[in-house]
C-alpha positions in Angstrom: -8.3 -51.5 -40.8 -10.7 -50.2 -38.2 -10.1 -51.5 -34.7 -12.9 -53.2 -32.6 -12.7 -50.3 -30.1 -13.1 -47.7 -32.8 -15.9 -49.7 -34.5 -17.8 -49.9 -31.2 -17.4 -46.1 -30.6 -18.6 -45.4 -34.1 -21.6 -47.6 -33.7 -22.5 -45.8 -30.4 -22.1 -42.4 -32.1 -24.3 -43.5 -35.0 -26.9 -45.0 -32.8 -27.2 -41.8 -30.7 -27.4 -39.7 -33.9 -30.1 -42.0 -35.3 -32.2 -41.8 -32.2 -31.9 -38.0 -32.1 -32.6 -37.4 -35.8 -34.7 -40.3 -37.2 -38.0 -39.8 -38.9 -40.1 -42.7 -40.1 -39.9 -43.2 -43.9 -43.3 -43.6 -45.6 -45.1 -41.5 -43.0 -46.1 -38.9 -45.7 -44.6 -36.2 -43.5 -41.6 -34.0 -44.2 -38.4 -35.3 -42.6 -36.9 -33.9 -39.4 -34.6 -30.9 -39.8 -31.4 -32.0 -41.4 -28.8 -31.6 -38.6 -25.6 -30.0 -39.9 -27.0 -29.3 -43.4 -27.7 -25.7 -44.4 -29.3 -25.7 -47.8 -28.5 -22.9 -50.3 -27.9 -22.2 -53.9 -25.9 -24.6 -55.9 -22.7 -23.5 -57.7 -23.4 -22.4 -61.3 -21.1 -25.2 -62.6 -23.7 -27.7 -61.3 -26.3 -26.4 -63.7 -28.9 -27.0 -61.1 -32.6 -27.7 -61.9 -35.3 -25.3 -60.6 -35.7 -26.0 -56.9 -32.4 -28.0 -56.6 -30.5 -27.0 -53.5 -27.0 -27.7 -52.2 -25.3 -28.1 -48.9 -22.1 -29.5 -47.3 -22.0 -32.5 -45.0 -19.2 -33.0 -42.6 -17.8 -36.5 -42.2 -14.7 -38.0 -40.6 -11.6 -38.3 -42.8 -10.9 -41.6 -41.0 -13.9 -43.4 -39.4 -11.5 -45.2 -37.0 -11.1 -41.7 -35.5 -14.6 -40.3 -35.8 -13.9 -37.2 -33.8 -10.7 -36.4 -35.6 -10.2 -34.4 -38.8 -13.5 -33.8 -40.7 -13.9 -33.2 -44.4 -16.8 -31.7 -46.4 -19.0 -33.6 -48.9 -21.1 -31.7 -51.5 -24.8 -32.7 -51.1 -27.7 -31.8 -53.3 -31.5 -32.2 -52.9 -34.5 -31.8 -55.2 -37.4 -31.8 -52.7 -40.8 -33.4 -53.4 -43.3 -30.9 -54.8 -46.2 -32.9 -53.4 -45.7 -33.2 -49.6 -48.9 -35.1 -49.2 -47.5 -37.8 -51.6 -44.0 -37.9 -50.1 -42.9 -41.2 -48.6 -39.2 -40.7 -48.0 -35.8 -39.9 -49.6 -34.5 -41.5 -52.8 -30.7 -41.5 -53.0 -29.2 -41.2 -56.5 -25.9 -43.2 -56.4 -23.6 -42.5 -59.4 -21.1 -44.7 -61.1 -17.4 -44.4 -61.5 -15.6 -44.7 -59.2 -15.4 -40.9 -59.3 -18.6 -39.7 -60.8 -20.4 -36.7 -59.3 -23.8 -37.5 -57.6 -24.6 -33.8 -57.6 -24.1 -33.6 -61.3 -26.1 -36.7 -62.0 -29.0 -35.4 -60.0 -28.9 -32.2 -62.1 -28.8 -34.3 -65.3 -31.5 -36.9 -64.4 -33.5 -35.2 -61.7 -36.2 -33.7 -63.9 -37.0 -37.1 -65.6 -36.7 -38.9 -62.2 -38.9 -36.4 -60.4 -41.6 -36.8 -63.1 -41.6 -40.6 -62.7 -41.7 -40.4 -58.9 -44.6 -37.8 -58.9 -43.7 -36.4 -55.5 -43.1 -39.7 -53.7 -39.5 -38.7 -52.7 -37.1 -36.0 -52.0 -34.3 -36.8 -54.5 -30.8 -36.6 -52.9 -27.2 -37.2 -54.1 -23.7 -36.4 -53.0 -20.3 -36.1 -54.5 -18.1 -39.0 -53.1 -15.1 -37.9 -51.1 -12.2 -37.0 -53.4 -14.2 -35.5 -56.3 -16.5 -32.7 -57.5 -17.5 -30.3 -54.8 -16.3 -32.6 -52.0 -12.9 -32.6 -50.4 -10.4 -33.3 -53.2 -7.9 -36.1 -53.5 -4.6 -35.7 -55.4 -1.8 -37.8 -56.7 0.2 -35.0 -58.4 0.4 -36.9 -61.6 2.1 -35.6 -64.7 -0.3 -34.6 -67.5 0.8 -37.5 -69.7 -0.2 -39.9 -67.0 -3.7 -38.5 -66.7 -5.0 -39.2 -70.1 -7.7 -42.0 -70.4 -5.4 -43.8 -72.8 -2.7 -44.0 -70.2 -4.8 -44.5 -67.0 -6.3 -47.5 -69.0 -3.3 -49.7 -69.8 -3.5 -50.3 -73.5 -0.6 -52.6 -74.6 1.8 -51.6 -77.3 0.9 -52.4 -80.9 2.9 -55.7 -80.6 1.2 -56.6 -77.3 4.1 -55.6 -75.1 3.4 -54.1 -71.7 6.8 -52.7 -70.8 5.5 -49.1 -71.0 2.4 -50.0 -69.0 4.5 -51.5 -66.2 6.8 -48.4 -66.0 3.8 -46.0 -66.0 1.9 -48.0 -63.4 4.9 -47.9 -61.1 5.3 -44.2 -61.7 1.6 -43.5 -60.9 1.6 -45.7 -57.8 4.7 -43.9 -56.5 3.3 -40.5 -57.1 0.0 -41.3 -55.3 2.0 -42.7 -52.3 4.1 -39.6 -52.2 1.4 -37.0 -52.6 -1.9 -38.6 -51.7 -1.7 -38.9 -47.9 -4.7 -39.8 -45.7 -7.2 -38.3 -48.1 -6.2 -40.7 -50.9 -6.1 -43.7 -48.6 -9.6 -42.8 -47.5 -11.0 -43.3 -51.0 -12.8 -46.7 -50.5 -16.2 -48.2 -51.2 -16.5 -48.8 -47.5 -16.1 -45.2 -46.7 -18.6 -44.2 -49.4 -21.1 -46.5 -47.6 -20.3 -44.9 -44.3 -20.6 -41.4 -45.8 -24.0 -42.3 -47.3 -25.2 -43.4 -43.9 -24.0 -40.2 -42.3 -26.1 -38.4 -44.9 -29.1 -40.5 -44.1 -28.8 -39.5 -40.4 -28.4 -35.8 -41.4 -31.5 -36.0 -43.5 -33.4 -37.4 -40.5 -34.5 -40.6 -42.3 -34.8 -44.0 -40.7 -34.5 -45.6 -44.1 -33.4 -44.7 -47.6 -34.5 -45.8 -51.0 -31.9 -45.8 -53.8 -31.4 -45.8 -57.5 -27.8 -46.8 -58.2 -26.0 -47.2 -61.5 -22.8 -49.1 -62.6 -20.1 -48.9 -59.8 -22.9 -47.3 -57.7 -24.6 -50.7 -57.6 -21.7 -52.1 -55.7 -21.9 -49.2 -53.3 -25.6 -49.8 -52.9 -25.1 -53.6 -52.5 -22.4 -53.0 -49.9 -24.7 -50.5 -48.0 -27.5 -53.1 -48.1 -25.1 -55.7 -46.7 -23.9 -53.4 -43.9 -27.2 -51.7 -43.0 -30.0 -54.0 -44.3 -32.5 -52.6 -41.9 -31.9 -49.0 -43.2 -32.9 -49.9 -46.8 -36.4 -49.3 -48.2 -36.7 -49.8 -51.9 -33.4 -50.5 -53.6 -32.7 -50.4 -57.3 -29.4 -51.7 -58.9 -29.1 -50.6 -62.5 -26.2 -52.2 -64.5 -24.5 -54.4 -61.9 -21.1 -56.1 -62.0 -19.6 -59.2 -60.3 -19.3 -58.5 -56.5 -16.8 -61.3 -55.9 -14.7 -59.8 -53.1 -11.5 -61.4 -54.5 -12.0 -59.8 -57.9 -13.8 -56.5 -57.3 -12.4 -53.8 -59.7 -10.0 -56.2 -61.4 -12.9 -58.5 -62.5 -14.8 -55.4 -63.5 -12.0 -54.3 -65.8 -11.7 -57.8 -67.3 -15.4 -57.8 -68.0 -15.1 -55.0 -70.6 -13.6 -57.5 -73.0 -16.7 -59.7 -72.9 -18.9 -56.6 -72.9 -17.4 -55.2 -76.1 -18.0 -58.5 -77.9 -21.6 -58.7 -76.6 -22.4 -55.2 -77.8 -20.5 -54.9 -81.2 -23.3 -56.6 -83.2 -25.7 -53.7 -82.3 -23.2 -51.2 -83.8 -22.4 -53.5 -86.8 -26.1 -53.7 -87.7 -26.4 -49.9 -87.4 -23.3 -49.2 -89.4 -24.2 -51.6 -92.3 -27.7 -50.3 -92.7 -28.4 -48.7 -96.1 -29.8 -45.6 -94.4 -26.2 -44.7 -93.3 -25.0 -44.3 -96.9 -26.3 -40.8 -97.5 -24.5 -39.4 -94.5 -21.3 -41.2 -95.4 -21.5 -43.4 -92.3 -22.1 -46.8 -93.8 -19.0 -48.8 -93.0 -19.9 -52.1 -94.8 -22.7 -53.6 -96.8 -23.1 -56.5 -94.3 -23.1 -56.3 -90.5 -20.7 -59.3 -90.4 -18.1 -57.2 -92.3 -18.0 -54.2 -89.9 -15.7 -55.8 -87.4 -13.0 -56.3 -90.1 -13.3 -52.7 -91.2 -12.6 -51.6 -87.6 -9.8 -54.1 -86.9 -8.0 -53.5 -90.2 -8.1 -49.8 -89.6 -6.8 -50.2 -86.1 -3.9 -52.3 -87.4 -3.1 -49.7 -90.0 -3.2 -46.9 -87.4 -0.8 -48.8 -85.2 1.7 -49.0 -88.1 1.0 -45.4 -89.3 -0.9 -43.1 -86.8 -3.2 -40.6 -88.4 -3.2 -36.9 -87.6 -6.2 -36.0 -85.5 -8.0 -32.9 -84.2 -9.4 -32.1 -80.8 -12.9 -30.7 -80.5 -12.9 -27.0 -79.4 -14.8 -25.6 -76.5 -18.3 -24.2 -77.4 -17.7 -21.3 -79.7 -14.0 -22.2 -80.3 -12.4 -23.9 -83.3 -10.9 -27.4 -83.2 -7.2 -27.7 -82.8 -4.5 -30.3 -83.7 -4.6 -33.4 -81.5 -2.3 -36.3 -80.8 -1.6 -38.9 -83.5 -4.6 -41.3 -83.7 -3.3 -44.9 -83.0 -5.1 -48.2 -83.3 -5.5 -48.4 -79.5 -7.1 -45.0 -79.5 -9.5 -46.1 -82.1 -10.5 -49.2 -80.1 -10.9 -47.0 -76.9 -13.1 -44.7 -78.9 -15.1 -47.8 -79.9 -15.5 -48.9 -76.3 -16.8 -45.5 -75.4 -19.2 -45.4 -78.4 -20.7 -48.8 -77.4 -22.2 -47.2 -74.2 -25.1 -45.7 -76.1 -26.7 -45.9 -79.5 -26.5 -42.1 -79.6 -22.7 -42.3 -79.9 -22.7 -44.6 -83.0 -22.7 -41.7 -85.6 -19.7 -40.0 -84.1 -17.7 -43.2 -84.0 -18.7 -44.1 -87.6 -17.6 -40.6 -88.6 -14.2 -41.2 -86.8 -13.7 -44.5 -88.8 -14.6 -42.8 -92.1 -12.3 -39.9 -91.6 -9.4 -42.0 -90.2 -9.7 -44.3 -93.3 -9.1 -41.3 -95.6 -5.4 -40.2 -95.7 -6.6 -36.6 -96.2 -9.3 -36.9 -93.5 -9.4 -35.0 -90.2 -10.7 -37.4 -87.6 -12.1 -35.7 -84.5 -11.3 -37.4 -81.2 -14.1 -38.0 -78.7 -13.9 -35.5 -75.9 -13.0 -38.2 -73.4 -9.8 -38.8 -75.3 -9.1 -35.2 -76.1 -7.3 -34.1 -72.9 -6.0 -35.1 -69.5 -8.2 -35.7 -66.6 -8.0 -33.2 -63.7 -5.6 -34.6 -61.0 -8.5 -35.2 -58.5 -10.4 -37.3 -61.1 -7.3 -39.4 -61.9 -6.6 -39.9 -58.2 -10.1 -41.2 -57.4 -10.1 -43.3 -60.6 -7.1 -45.3 -59.4 -7.5 -44.7 -55.6 -10.8 -46.5 -55.0 -10.0 -49.6 -57.0 -6.5 -49.9 -55.6 -7.6 -49.3 -52.0 -10.5 -51.7 -52.1 -8.7 -55.0 -52.9 -5.2 -56.4 -53.3 -4.1 -56.9 -56.9 -1.6 -59.5 -58.2 1.9 -58.1 -58.7 3.5 -60.6 -61.1 4.5 -58.9 -64.3 5.0 -62.2 -66.2 1.5 -63.2 -65.2 0.1 -60.0 -66.7 2.1 -60.6 -69.8 0.5 -64.0 -70.2 -2.9 -62.7 -69.4 -2.7 -59.9 -71.9 -1.5 -62.3 -74.7 -4.5 -64.6 -74.0 -7.0 -61.8 -73.8 -5.8 -60.2 -77.1 -6.4 -63.5 -78.8 -9.8 -64.1 -77.3 -11.1 -60.5 -77.4 -9.3 -58.5 -80.1 -11.7 -55.6 -79.8 -10.0 -54.6 -76.5 -6.5 -55.7 -77.4 -5.6 -57.0 -74.0 -6.3 -53.7 -72.1 -8.9 -55.3 -69.7 -6.3 -57.9 -68.5 -3.4 -55.6 -68.3 -1.4 -54.3 -65.3 -2.5 -51.2 -63.4 -1.0 -49.0 -60.7 -2.8 -51.2 -58.2 -0.1 -53.9 -58.7 2.4 -51.5 -57.1 0.1 -49.8 -54.7 1.7 -48.8 -51.4 0.0 -50.4 -48.4 -2.4 -52.6 -50.4 -6.1 -52.8 -49.6 -7.2 -50.5 -46.8 -9.7 -53.0 -45.3 -11.2 -56.4 -46.2 -13.6 -56.3 -49.2 -17.3 -56.9 -48.4 -18.9 -60.1 -49.4 -22.4 -59.5 -50.8 -24.9 -62.2 -49.5 -28.6 -63.1 -49.6 -29.0 -62.2 -45.9 -31.5 -59.3 -45.4 -34.9 -58.1 -46.6 -36.1 -59.0 -50.1 -36.4 -55.4 -51.3 -33.9 -55.2 -54.2 -34.8 -54.8 -57.9 -32.0 -55.3 -60.4 -32.2 -54.1 -64.0 -29.7 -55.0 -66.7 -29.2 -54.7 -70.4 -28.5 -57.9 -72.2 -25.6 -56.3 -74.2 -23.8 -53.9 -71.9 -20.1 -53.0 -72.9 -19.1 -52.1 -69.4 -21.1 -54.3 -67.0 -21.8 -57.3 -69.1 -24.9 -59.3 -68.5 -22.9 -62.4 -67.5 -21.3 -60.3 -64.7 -24.7 -58.9 -63.6 -25.9 -62.4 -63.2 -23.2 -63.0 -60.6 -24.6 -60.1 -58.5 -28.1 -61.6 -59.0 -26.8 -65.0 -57.7 -25.1 -63.4 -54.7 -28.3 -61.6 -53.6 -30.5 -64.7 -54.0 -34.0 -64.2 -52.8 -33.3 -60.6 -51.8 -33.6 -59.5 -55.4 -35.6 -59.8 -58.6 -34.0 -59.1 -62.0 -35.5 -57.3 -65.0 -33.4 -58.2 -68.1 -33.8 -55.8 -71.0 -33.2 -56.9 -74.6 -31.2 -53.8 -75.4 -27.6 -52.7 -75.7 -25.6 -50.0 -73.9 -24.7 -49.1 -70.4 -27.4 -47.9 -68.0 -31.0 -48.9 -68.3 -33.6 -46.9 -66.3 -34.5 -43.6 -68.0 -31.6 -44.3 -70.3 -32.5 -46.3 -73.4 -36.2 -45.7 -73.9 -37.4 -49.2 -73.0 -40.9 -48.7 -71.7 -41.1 -52.1 -70.1 -37.9 -51.7 -68.1 -38.7 -48.1 -67.1 -42.2 -49.1 -65.9 -40.9 -51.9 -63.8 -38.5 -49.6 -61.9 -41.0 -46.7 -61.6 -43.7 -49.1 -60.3 -41.4 -50.5 -57.7 -40.2 -47.2 -56.4 -43.6 -45.6 -56.3 -45.9 -48.5 -55.4 -43.6 -51.0 -53.9 -44.6 -53.7 -56.5 -41.8 -55.9 -57.7 -42.1 -58.7 -60.3 -42.8 -62.0 -58.5 -40.0 -63.6 -60.5 -37.2 -62.5 -62.8 -38.6 -61.1 -66.1 -37.4 -60.2 -69.6 -38.3 -57.0 -71.3 -38.1 -57.4 -75.1 
């Protein structure tokens, strides 16, 4: 935990830098020269947009020792094309933990720039540990880096013995190989890194569009630096309870899958799916049984699968398709209506003894070691997790009964229960203290950050926030699901500063 002396030194350093480099947001002028940022071409892997530039920001590995070892963070900017309209910088904060901000800017930057119409420079960075930033590592075996193993799916009979052994193995490998870099993967450090970037950009304040886990980062930033926030958007929030961050988020997936399944069931039972061979049942209420019966059969007798080939390459044999893998594929498919056809195809092919079900790409290989490290590192460093194996056994049994679509995975044990050193520092408590400048937007049927959990963020923020609820399913709202009402509310706030006077529902 940061000492008082180190904290005071850090505040003095930040204050000096802010005085030296600050430029008033909303002035309509270009920001001051970005100290320490040299903009150049982005790496081809970023697939940058026209005009998108990249740089490296130097930050302390350990903020308790601000003048000690420094690490580099990959930063990207899409400048405003209308300097006369520019009012500041809009930070794009990705989800995860472990998603690339630079990549998200490349993916969403064109649509966002069109909506903003020159009001902002659009900026993002790769959080420490991932992407073009300094990498973290755990040195995990390949078999421990598959999504199906990093997410603790119980055995077919509900047992968690394999999950316990794997969680211990992952925690021990991370402790052995991760070092200071891994221990530095925290939400608190991402907040500090974000403020260092604000200073380097020469901005007194930032605006932000945050998504999923990024909303927790954004809320934590607004709690720590309320006077440095301008127009703040939280898209798809979760419960910020400091005692249950990360663990509570995982548990929420069980409720989220139940909330979202009716959307897929209505789609999969529609007569229009018949011609494509994707109609799973004649009635929406029968689709659940089709999926669960198939999952049970696959747990008894796994089906051969194939892995999608790289562009231009043929598919190749994959691992046996189990019931847990089918349910994980369902959880992924519920993120977007656009994923429904591929999951229905998977169910159709897996139901045929002679079929060749193609696994989703997310299940078709091991994560890189740095991605696996940050996936577990942030959630394990942010908060202490319970360690009682019998308690997890009871929780899994209860969760399997209440929420069969996720089979106990959201309540299961993780490497965090065996994490060496526990939480790095005390989790932040999100409060209603600060300016009323936050706009939340949330789908009613979100499989990952369920609406009921988003309401807890809304309650924590109180009068600081307004909530736009969108009668839609999927994860991610703004510029993501085509809801004109929700998109217009966010665009108007960011460009004109006009928020709804009270919480509203977009149908």
